[in-house]
C-alpha positions in Angstrom: -0.1 -0.1 0.1 1.3 3.1 -0.5 1.6 6.0 1.9 0.0 8.5 2.1 1.2 12.2 1.1 1.4 13.2 3.9 3.7 10.1 5.5 5.7 11.0 2.0 6.7 14.6 3.0 7.7 13.6 6.4 10.2 11.0 5.7 11.2 12.9 2.8 12.0 16.0 5.2 13.7 13.9 7.9 15.6 11.8 5.9 17.1 14.8 4.3 17.3 16.6 8.0 19.7 13.6 8.9 21.5 13.7 5.7 21.9 17.5 6.0 23.0 17.4 9.9 25.9 15.8 9.4 26.9 17.0 6.0 29.5 20.6 5.9 27.3 23.0 5.3 30.3 25.3 4.3 30.8 23.3 1.2 27.5 22.7 0.5 26.6 26.7 0.2 30.2 26.9 -1.8 28.5 24.7 -3.9 24.8 26.2 -4.5 25.7 29.3 -4.4 24.5 30.0 -1.4 25.5 32.2 1.5 26.9 30.5 5.1 25.1 32.9 7.1 25.4 32.5 11.3 23.6 29.4 11.6 22.9 28.2 8.3 22.4 28.8 4.8 20.6 32.0 3.2 18.9 30.1 0.3 17.4 32.2 -2.9 13.4 30.0 -4.2 12.6 32.2 -6.9 14.2 35.8 -5.5 12.5 35.1 -1.5 15.5 34.2 0.1 14.7 31.0 2.4 17.3 30.5 6.0 17.8 26.8 6.0 19.9 25.9 9.7 22.3 24.1 10.6 22.2 21.6 11.7 18.4 21.5 12.9 17.3 22.0 8.6 14.7 23.9 9.9 13.7 26.2 6.5 12.0 29.6 7.2 10.9 32.2 4.4 12.9 35.8 5.7 10.5 38.9 5.4 9.7 39.8 2.3 10.7 42.9 0.9 13.1 44.9 2.1 15.1 43.9 5.3 13.6 46.9 7.9 16.9 48.7 9.5 18.7 47.1 12.2 17.4 43.4 11.6 19.2 40.5 11.0 18.2 39.4 7.1 19.0 36.1 7.9 16.9 35.8 11.6 14.1 32.9 11.7 10.5 33.5 9.9 7.3 32.2 8.7 7.7 28.7 8.2 8.0 27.3 4.9 6.1 24.5 3.5 7.2 21.2 4.0 7.8 20.3 0.5 9.7 23.9 -0.3 11.9 22.6 3.3 12.4 19.8 1.1 13.5 20.9 -2.5 16.5 23.2 -0.4 17.4 20.2 1.9 18.0 18.4 -1.5 19.5 21.3 -3.3 22.0 21.6 -0.6 22.8 18.3 -0.9 22.6 18.0 -4.2 24.1 20.4 -5.6 27.9 19.7 -7.1 28.9 23.4 -8.3 28.5 23.1 -12.2 28.2 25.6 -13.8 25.2 26.8 -16.2 25.3 24.2 -19.4 23.7 27.2 -21.9 21.6 24.6 -23.2 18.2 24.0 -22.7 16.6 20.7 -22.1 12.5 19.8 -21.9 11.8 18.4 -18.4 11.8 15.1 -19.8 15.1 15.1 -21.1 16.2 15.4 -17.5 17.8 12.5 -15.3 14.7 10.7 -14.3 12.3 12.4 -16.2 10.5 10.9 -17.9 9.5 8.9 -15.9 7.7 11.9 -14.3 6.8 13.7 -17.8 3.3 13.1 -18.8 2.3 14.2 -14.3 5.0 16.9 -15.6 3.1 18.2 -18.5 -0.1 17.7 -16.8 0.9 20.0 -14.0 2.9 22.5 -14.9 2.8 22.8 -19.2 -1.2 22.6 -19.5 -2.2 25.5 -17.2 0.3 27.6 -18.6 -0.8 26.7 -21.7 -5.1 27.3 -21.1 -3.5 31.0 -18.8 -1.5 32.1 -21.8 -1.7 30.1 -25.4 -5.3 30.3 -26.3 -4.4 34.0 -28.0 -2.1 37.3 -28.9 -3.6 38.7 -25.7 -2.3 36.1 -24.1 1.1 36.2 -24.9 0.6 39.7 -23.7 -0.8 38.9 -20.5 2.1 36.7 -20.2 4.7 38.6 -21.6 4.1 41.2 -17.9 3.0 38.6 -15.5 6.6 36.9 -16.8 8.6 40.2 -16.4 7.2 41.5 -12.7 7.8 37.3 -11.7 11.5 38.6 -12.2 12.3 36.6 -15.7 14.2 37.9 -18.9 12.9 38.2 -22.0 14.2 35.2 -25.0 13.8 34.8 -27.8 12.0 31.6 -28.3 8.8 30.2 -29.1 5.8 33.0 -30.0 7.3 34.8 -26.1 9.8 32.9 -23.7 11.5 33.9 -20.3 14.2 32.4 -18.1 13.5 32.4 -14.8 16.7 31.8 -11.7 14.5 29.5 -9.9 18.0 29.2 -7.6 21.3 30.2 -7.4 22.4 28.1 -10.1 19.3 26.8 -11.6 17.6 28.0 -14.6 14.0 27.7 -15.7 12.4 28.9 -18.7 8.7 29.3 -20.1 7.8 29.2 -23.9 4.3 30.7 -25.4 3.3 29.8 -28.7 -0.4 31.6 -28.9 -2.9 29.4 -30.7 -5.3 30.2 -33.6 -8.3 28.6 -36.0 -6.9 25.8 -36.8 -3.7 24.9 -33.9 -4.9 25.6 -30.1 -1.6 27.3 -28.7 0.9 25.8 -26.4 3.5 26.1 -22.8 7.1 24.2 -22.4 8.8 24.6 -19.2 12.7 24.3 -19.8 15.3 24.0 -17.4 18.8 24.1 -18.2 20.4 21.1 -18.9 22.6 21.1 -15.5 19.6 20.9 -13.4 20.1 16.7 -12.6 23.9 18.9 -10.5 21.3 20.5 -8.7 17.8 18.2 -8.0 16.3 15.3 -8.6 13.6 15.3 -11.4 11.0 15.4 -9.0 11.9 18.0 -6.7 12.6 19.5 -10.0 9.0 18.6 -11.2 8.2 20.8 -8.3 10.1 23.5 -8.8 8.5 24.1 -12.6 4.8 23.8 -11.3 6.1 26.2 -8.4 6.7 28.8 -11.2 3.8 27.5 -13.4 1.5 27.9 -10.8 2.5 31.8 -9.8 2.0 32.7 -12.9 -1.2 31.3 -13.9 -2.0 33.1 -10.5 -0.9 36.1 -11.5 -3.3 35.8 -15.1 -6.4 35.9 -12.8 -5.9 38.4 -10.3 
């Protein structure tokens, strides 16, 4: 019998914390391109800093916006969602310092990505297509939303943007507008080095987070 999601998350978090507790935090931070701070590491996820304590492996969000004068930017904040905590711990544990490959890969082309490819398409790419690929007007909305989310424009598809998901993991979103004959589509691509930093399941979660954020912004 398959364990319920809550139990699987708890087990995965416990295992990651055990591994992180005996890991070299300074070396992990250096390989991941993160800042070592008193008591842990600061990791930026889509531009939002998170604090990962060492050896405890507690993950909290740093305050949004500017840090008030006199406040330590590494001070604990709101606890991160358990899925985010697992992802960031895995990032610090798996990171090997590989430089950007400068080549975009579809999710299914990443190590073990084929196994989760259908789920990823439904979870990340289909919502983006529904939100932005129905018409040229959708492309304009995508451009506005992507820029506000920190994306840098690319020259792929009808509209495309690159996002710094983690310090050494880039994600791109490409959109093609549909017409009367062909439906539009959206694709989420990863720098080819992504497998050096996260396993396929976590990369699916990373792409899903970005897709949800962009699609939700289109409705606001």
